[in-house]
VOTORNU-413509 format. One line per field, with one value per residue (C-alpha): x, y, z; residue in three letters. Coordinates in steps of 0.05 Angstrom, whole numbers, plus 5000, padded with zeros to 4 digits. Example, Ala and Ser with C-alpha at 12.3 -4.5 7.8 and 13.67 -1.06 7.14 Angstrom:
! VOTORNU-413509
X	[5246,5273]
Y	[4910,4979]
Z	[5156,5143]
type	[ALA,SER]
***
This chain:
! VOTORNU-413509
X	[8312,8252,8186,8192,8260,8233,8172,8220,8265,8205,8178,8245,8254,8223,8187,8217,8179,8153,8206,8262,8236,8236,8307,8330,8295,8332,8397,8382,8364,8430,8467,8431,8452,8525,8528,8494,8546,8603,8575,8568,8638,8667,8631,8656,8728,8735,8805,8814,8849,8925,8950,9019,9050,9084,9054,9065,9026,8969,8966,8965,8909,8869,8877,8857,8795,8777,8782,8738,8686,8688,8680,8622,8589,8596,8566,8510,8494,8494,8448,8400,8399,8385,8329,8299,8299,8265,8212,8199,8192,8141,8102,8103,8142,8210,8245,8209,8249,8230,8236,8206,8167,8195,8221,8294,8330,8343,8418,8420,8379,8424,8486,8458,8398,8383,8382,8328,8333,8341,8407,8380,8351,8412,8459,8414,8414,8490,8499,8459]
Y	[5580,5575,5548,5481,5466,5487,5440,5384,5396,5396,5332,5295,5311,5257,5277,5253,5196,5205,5158,5195,5260,5227,5203,5271,5302,5255,5274,5348,5342,5307,5361,5415,5384,5379,5450,5474,5436,5467,5537,5524,5495,5556,5603,5567,5564,5635,5657,5700,5767,5764,5800,5809,5807,5847,5875,5810,5770,5819,5817,5741,5740,5790,5746,5685,5719,5742,5669,5646,5698,5678,5604,5622,5663,5605,5556,5604,5610,5535,5528,5577,5537,5473,5507,5532,5462,5434,5488,5470,5396,5417,5458,5400,5439,5408,5388,5441,5497,5563,5599,5555,5507,5446,5387,5392,5330,5277,5276,5351,5340,5283,5324,5388,5370,5444,5464,5515,5519,5471,5474,5518,5569,5568,5581,5636,5670,5665,5695,5759]
Z	[5960,5914,5936,5900,5933,6001,5993,5972,6031,6079,6050,6054,6129,6175,6237,6303,6338,6410,6434,6399,6431,6499,6489,6467,6527,6573,6539,6544,6619,6630,6591,6630,6697,6673,6650,6714,6754,6713,6724,6799,6805,6767,6813,6875,6850,6828,6847,6909,6903,6913,6972,6944,6876,6824,6760,6723,6777,6775,6699,6700,6751,6710,6648,6687,6711,6640,6617,6675,6656,6582,6599,6645,6589,6541,6591,6606,6530,6523,6583,6550,6486,6524,6564,6499,6469,6531,6526,6452,6473,6527,6476,6425,6372,6381,6317,6275,6244,6277,6211,6156,6201,6165,6204,6222,6195,6247,6235,6251,6314,6335,6324,6354,6398,6413,6339,6326,6250,6192,6156,6099,6146,6191,6132,6105,6173,6178,6108,6126]
type	[MET,ASN,THR,ASN,LYS,LYS,ILE,ALA,ALA,CYS,ALA,SER,SER,GLU,GLN,LEU,THR,LYS,GLN,GLU,ILE,LYS,ASP,ILE,GLU,LYS,SER,LEU,LEU,LYS,MET,ARG,ALA,GLU,VAL,GLN,ASP,ARG,ILE,LYS,THR,LYS,LYS,GLU,SER,GLU,MET,PRO,GLU,ALA,GLU,VAL,GLY,ASP,ASP,ALA,ASP,LEU,ALA,SER,GLN,SER,LEU,ASP,LYS,GLU,VAL,LEU,PHE,GLU,LEU,ASN,ASP,ASN,ALA,GLN,ALA,LEU,LEU,GLU,GLN,ILE,GLU,SER,ALA,LEU,ARG,ARG,ILE,ALA,LYS,GLY,ILE,TYR,GLY,THR,CYS,GLU,TYR,CYS,ARG,CYS,ASN,ILE,PRO,LYS,LYS,ARG,ILE,GLN,ALA,LEU,PRO,PHE,ALA,ARG,TYR,CYS,VAL,ASN,CYS,GLN,SER,SER,ASN,GLU,ASN,LYS]
***
């Protein structure tokens, strides 16, 4: 992206109001609590080892455990993204692209409240 297009993109992105940031923070805190509950529930409900069973039973249990671990990894990654967004709110830099320092468009923030990059920077990073 050339400099003129970047400046135009920055100028066209509105900054979030303090109230919008407070609302997003509430939403992120709620999301964090839900994800933490999911992680806790998954840990508590991990399947016990089978005492008996044939090879098919053992293979099925192994697959079930792999799925549980994968779900837990995804929930943990989401929790880290939420925590990062909450830290950016606390630092007063929420809603600013970490790469180009432009405001992230409100529609993107509303769709993905833990977004770290504007659309242009995100797509540039994905294409590398």
